[in-house]
N, C-alpha and C positions, 0 to 999 in steps of 0.2 A: 448508417448502420443499424438502425432500428434501436429498440429499447434491449439493453444487456443486463442480466440480472447482476445486481451487485449487494452489498450490504449497506446497512443504516437505514435512514426513515423509510417507511413504506406506505401503504395504504392505511394503516393504521396509526400513523404517525411517527413521532419520534421513541423508540424503545427506551423504557425507565432503564434498563440493565441490557447495554449494547455490547454483545461480545461479536456481533457481525462483521464489523469493519477491524483494520489493523492499525489504526490511530494509537500513536501514543497515551496510554490511559493517565499518565502524570501531567499533560497537557491540559490547556495550553501552555506553551512556552511563555512566561511573564513578558521577557524583552521584547518578543514578537508581538504580543498581545498590544503592548505600549505603542510600537510602532506603527500597527495597524490603526489604532484610535488616533494617532497624530498625522496620518498620511492625508494628503491633500487631493482629495477626490473631485475637486471643482476644476482641475486642469489635466489636460493630457499628460501621459508620460513622454519623456524623450523617444520618439519612433524607432530611435536605432539602439536605445537602451545601451548607449556607450559605457556610461558610469558602471551601470549594473554589471555589464559584460567584462569590464575592467576589474570589479571587485571579485567576481567568479571564477576569472582567470587566475586571479591572484590566489586565490583559496585553493585551486587545483595546480597551480604551477604552470600553467600553459599559457599561450599566446590569446589575447582577446578576441583575434578573430575566428578561433576554434569554439567559440561558445555560441549556440544557437539556441535562441530563446523560443520558447514554445508557451502556449495558453494552460496545457496541461499534458501529463503523460500519454493519455489518449489522443489528443490532438497531435501530439508528435507522432505516435504510431501510425495515424491515419496519413499524416502528410509524408512521413518517410515510405510508408507502402505506397502513396501515389507518386512519389518520385521514381521510387524503383519501376512501377508499372509503366511510366511514361518512356522511362530510358530502355527497359526491357518487357516488352509487352507479353511475352510468353514466359515469364520468370515464375518461379516456384518459391514458396514462403516456407522456412521451417519455423514451427512455433511450438514450445515445449507443452507437453500434454501427459500430465495434467499441468495447468497453466492459466495464467490470466487470458480471458476469454477474447479481449480486445485485439490480439494478434491476429487470430484467425478470423475475426470478423472484418478486420480491415482488409485482409486479404481478399476476402470474398467480395467486399463493397468495390475493390479496385479491379474485379475481374481475374484474380491470380490464383492459381491452384495451389494447395497446401503440399508441400513436399512429402513423399514418403520417409519411414526412417532410414532406410537404406540408400536414399536419393539425395545429391547434393543441392541445396537451394541457393539461390541467388540473394534471397534476403533471409537472414538468420536470427531469430530472436533467442536470447538467453536471460534468465534472472538470476541475480548473486546478492543475496540469498533468495530462494527460490519461494513462489507462492502457488500454491496453497500451503504447503506442508513446512516451510520455514527451513528446507533442507540446505546444504552447501557443498558444492562439490567443484573441483577444479574444472575450469573453461579451457578449452583447447583452442587454438587458432583456427579459422576456418581455411585461410588459405586465399591466395589472389582468386579475384572473380566474384567472390561472395561478401556482401555487405552484412557485417555482423554488427549486432546491437546487443549490449548488455544493459540490462533494466537495472539500475541500482536503487529502485525505491526503498528497499528495506536494509540497505547497507549500513546508515546510520544505525539502525536498531540491531545489530547484533549484539547479542549478549555472551556468547561463547565463541572461543576459538580465533585463530588468526583468519582474515580475510584472504582469498586467495590472489594470487596475482593476475590480472585481466590481460588479454592480449593487447599488444601496442597497438594493432591494427585496427581493433573494434572502436565503434562508438559507444560511448557511455550515457545513459538516460537518468537523471535525477530529479526527481520529486520530493523535496524535503518536507512537503506540509505533514504528511502522515509522522514523521519523526517528532515533528514541533506539537503534535496534537490540534491541527488546524486544517483538515481534510477539506473544509469547505472553502478554502483560499485556494484557488486553482492557479498554479503555476508550477512551470518545470524548463528545464534547460537540458541540452545536450552537450558533450564535448566530443568534437569531431576529431579523427585520428588526424596525424600530422599531414598525410596525404590525401585528405577528404576534400580539397577545394572544389573541385566540380561538382561532387554531392552536395556539398554546401551552398553553391550557388543555385541549384535546382531547388533546394529546401527553400531557400529565401526566396525564389520567383512563385512558390506555392504558398507562402506566408500570407494570412490576413494582414491588414494594417494593425498595428497595436495589439499583437497576441496578449499581451500583459496589460491590465489596468492597474490602477494607482495601488491597489492592495495586494495584488499579485507581486508588483516590484517591491514593495514594503517587506513583504515575508522574506524574498529573496535576499534583499540588501541585508536584513537582519540574519538570514541563514550564514552571512560572511563575517559576522561578527563572534569575537572570541567569548563574549557573555552567554551566547545562545549555545555554543558548544560545551560551555562549562555547565550549565543547565542540562543539557542534553546527556553528557557523560553521568551526572549525577543520579539523573531519572532512570537509567540502565541498570545501576546497582538496586533501586527500588523494584524496578521490574522484575529482575532477577529474583528475588525476594517472593513476590507476588506470584510468579509463575511456578516456583518451587511448591507452595501452598496450594495453588489451583490443581496442579498435576496430583499433589497427595489426595485433595478432595474428590477429584474424578475417579483416581484409581479405587477410592472407597465405593464409589457407586459402580464399580465393574465396568468402567469405560477403558478403552483401549487406545492411548495417546502416542502418537509417534514422535520419537525426538525430534528436535529443532534447535536452531541456533538464535531464534528469534522471540519476540514476546506474542508469538501466535504459533499455533499447531493445529493440525487436523487428529479427529478422535472418533471413534465408532462404539457403538454398543452391540452386543449378541441379541439381546432378548428384547422384548416389547413391542408395540404395536410398529407399523410400517414409519419409515423416518419422516416422511411429510406430516403425519398425522402427529407424531411426536414435537416436531418443530411447533407445528399450529398451536398444541397446548401449551408450550413453552411461552409463545409468542402471546397468547391470551392472559399469562401470568406477568407479562411485562419485560420477558426475557426472550432475546432474539439471537440466535446461532446462524452461522451461514451455512447452508446447503452446498456443500462440495462438488455436487452433479455438474453444475454449470462451468466449473473449473476442472472438469474430466476426472473427478474422483468420486463417482457414484457410491453412495452408501456411507460416507463419510460426512463431518462436519468440520469446518474450520472455525475456531474460537479464537480472541485475542485473550492476552492476559489482562485481568480487571482487577481493582482493588477488592480488599476482602469483604466489604459490604454487598458489592455485586456478586462476589462469590457465593455468599450466603444466599443471595437472592435465587440464584442459578438452583443451588441445591434444595431449596425450599420449593421452586417450581418443578423441578424434577420430582420430588417427593410426592407433591400435589397431583401430577400430571400421571403417576404411577399409579396411585391409589385406586383401588376398585370402586366402582359406582356405588354410592350408597353409604359407603364409609365416612364418618364424620371427619371433617378437617382437623389436623393438628392447629393448636393454639399458635396464633403468629409470632413469630420472634420479635422482639422488642427492637423499636429502628435504631440505626446507628446514631449516636449522637453527631450533629452538624454543626461544625463551626464555619467562620467567615474568615478569608486570608485573603489579601489583595483581590477581593471582589469576587472570588470564586469559591464555591462550596466545598469543603475539603471533609471527608469522611474520616472520622478517628474510632479506635486506634488504628495506625498502620503496625504492619510488622517490622 
């Protein structure tokens, strides 16, 4: 599919203050991190992933044969699109716009056309909650003849409101690495609808051997454990407090932020230089935001909720970037005190 723009590390390296990815800023989840350190990478995983599929099935209350293991959400998107293209060569694909660019990229790579808004698609992608804006709306069933897939990547990170019921005939795609603060560990799984046996078989035929390595297995096994979900629930309260503080800070700068149910949202500002120039200046100060143009929302940025020290760095970088040339810089803020806990650097104080 070629290189698609994403957040995170870039040609300048790892951003010191990274608002550009949607990973849980409270992570990594300690229990998952311990499991990753213990996992045995000297041996192959079970190629059928039987024990893992049983654990994931128990978590969701479904039969194990309905669990489809995938190397990542992106790999599943490509594989599902290829399976639909082989079965229906003239199929059209419905992709949310704005939305994750991989849906449309996979369709183009498979030689499939994107469906118009008024056109019924053979393969329809949805996200709940949505990206890039973190919105949430009810999703209607597409009806017979359409393969409907709900991307649930951000469902575990919902901060407010009840999750809407998902259509029973839809596939669900789960990628818990972002919720656990470990996006570098690639692992995903899908839950097939009860009547999805034929498509499950096509997906299995297209799968590589061992789509998951030992670390991906360890992450998904940890995802099924109660301790991991206890940590996740606690992190959501902290993220909600950070989000309120971050929104207040950005409002004070004159930014316009869209409401969201997630620890990420989209924002824009009316005045100043072009967006690309502003983002480059912020990046030069160690702060990275995500240009939402590649997500179908030009003129906006997507940014995740980050701890107060990162928020202060964003404010300082914004003011420095907006300062007229020749003006002396303001004295730097004192660095936040760093402590060590569980091997990870923790900024203090938290709100």
